Each structure stands twice: as structure tokens, then as C-alpha cells.
C-alpha distance (Angstrom), angle and dihedral (degrees) to the residues before:
residue distance angle dihedral
X1 . . .
X2 3.79 . .
X3 3.82 122.5 .
X4 3.80 116.0 -82.8
X5 3.78 93.2 -105.4
X6 3.84 93.6 51.0
X7 3.82 124.7 79.0
X8 3.80 122.3 -123.5
X9 3.79 113.5 -90.3
X10 3.81 109.3 -82.9
X11 3.77 93.7 19.8
X12 3.74 121.5 112.4
X13 3.80 119.3 -119.7
X14 3.78 114.2 -100.2
X15 3.82 114.6 -167.9
X16 3.82 115.4 -130.7
X17 3.69 117.8 -92.4
X18 3.84 112.4 -110.7
X19 3.74 121.7 -124.0
X20 3.87 117.0 -105.0
X21 3.78 92.6 -112.8
X22 3.82 96.0 48.9
X23 3.89 119.2 97.7
X24 3.85 89.1 -122.3
X25 3.85 92.0 65.0
X26 3.88 108.6 108.5
X27 3.81 93.9 -124.4
X28 3.89 91.6 52.8
X29 3.79 97.4 52.3
X30 3.83 116.0 111.0
X31 3.83 109.7 -98.0
X32 3.69 119.3 -120.4
X33 3.81 114.9 -107.2
X34 3.82 111.8 -91.9
X35 3.85 116.4 -163.0
X36 3.78 114.2 -121.9
X37 3.75 92.1 -128.1
X38 3.81 90.9 66.7
X39 3.80 111.3 115.3
X40 3.78 101.7 -117.2
X41 3.79 121.3 155.3
X42 3.74 110.6 -117.4
X43 3.74 123.7 -155.9
X44 3.75 118.5 -137.7
X45 3.74 112.5 -99.7
X46 3.83 92.7 -126.9
X47 3.85 118.6 38.8
X48 3.81 112.5 -120.1
X49 3.76 115.5 -114.3
X50 3.84 113.0 -108.0
X51 3.79 109.9 -86.5
X52 3.86 92.1 -145.7
X53 3.82 124.0 51.9
X54 3.75 115.5 -97.6
X55 3.74 114.3 -86.6
X56 3.79 122.6 -101.8
X57 3.80 94.5 -116.9
X58 3.76 93.1 47.2
X59 3.79 91.1 48.3
X60 3.81 92.4 49.5
X61 3.80 92.3 47.5
X62 3.86 90.6 49.5
X63 3.77 89.7 51.3
X64 3.80 92.0 47.7
X65 3.84 91.6 48.3
X66 3.79 89.3 51.9
X67 3.80 92.5 51.1
X68 3.84 90.8 49.1
X69 3.83 90.2 47.3
X70 3.78 90.7 51.7
X71 3.81 89.3 53.5
X72 3.81 95.4 -113.8
X73 3.84 93.0 123.3
X74 3.79 134.6 48.3
X75 3.76 119.5 -130.3
X76 3.77 90.5 -104.8
X77 3.79 94.1 52.1
X78 3.77 90.6 45.1
X79 3.81 93.6 52.8
X80 3.83 92.2 44.7
X81 3.81 93.2 50.9
X82 3.77 91.8 42.5
X83 3.81 89.9 53.7
X84 3.83 90.3 51.4
X85 3.81 91.2 50.4
X86 3.78 92.1 49.5
X87 3.80 91.8 49.5
X88 3.77 88.4 59.7
């Protein structure tokens, strides 16, 4: 058996994966400077409220989800009622 830091014969070397809190982790590396004049789409800081009222089906599903989350419904009842709502 090869030492722990050596790959098995015939296997390519794979470097260890860094921890998320280490500077080597890809998400923690300093970002390259990006000029401000670059055309990048920017999302609004606060999402706009929906212009139309929420649909009947979406509202019923949200209410059903809340009842299930509160423990008022069993999984079987939840799935049966959800199927009825989805049928229309």
C-alpha cells in the first residue's frame, strides 16, 4: 500500500480539496478587478412586488404548504389535497 499522500499506481494525482474557510477555496480567492464600465446586468437590490395579484392555484398551494408545515396535515392528506388543487 502506498503512503497516504501518494496515489495508487496508475492513478493520476488529485490535489486535496481545500476547506471552505481556507484562502485556497475557490469562493474565497480575491476577485479580479472588473471595470465599472463593463456591461453587466445588475439585479435590483429589492425585488419588485408582483404587479398582478397572486394566482388562485399558487395561493391555495401556499396555504396548503403552510398547513402541512404547521403539522395540521399528514403527508397523505397533503399529497391528496395538492393533487386536487393542481387538477384545478
